[in-house]
N, C-alpha and C positions, 0 to 999 in steps of 0.2 A: 843758622846760615853761616858757613865759614867765610871769613874775609881775610885778606892779606894785611900784613902790618901797614903797608903803604896806603891802604884804603881807609884806615881808621880816621884820618883827618876829614874825609868826605862823608863818613857815616853820620847820619842825623840822629838815629836812635836805634837801639837793639831791635825794636819791633817794626822797623821800616820795611822789612821784607815779610810778606804774608804768603799764604798758600796761593793766592791769586797772582802774585808777581815774582815768586821764587824761580819758576821755570824761565821767565824772561831774563832774570839776572844771570842764571847759570848759562843760558844760551849766548849771552853777551860776552862772556869771559873767553880769553884765548886758551886757557888750559883749565883742567878740572881743579876746583878748589879743594878737593879731597886728595890730590896728588901727594903721595908720601905719607898720608895719615896712618895707614896700616903698618908702615915700616918704622914708625916712631916707637922706640922702646921706652916704657915708663914703668915706674914701680911705686908702691906705697910703702913708705918706711914705717918702722915700729913707732916712731914719734908721731907720725901722721895718724896712725891707727889710734894711738892713745888720745890724741887731741880730739877725736870725734867719738871717744868712748868705746872703741873696739879693742879686743885683746891683741 
């Protein structure tokens, strides 16, 4: 479940959202929690690959 940085102080635990209450949470938000997700460019560096045993 994506949450905004400013929501972290109110979060009780990572598992507080379940399949039963996830839709209620999404419906209560003013905007999509996934807004901008697909536009975020990320990459895996060679050092990161080595750290997990990949070439």
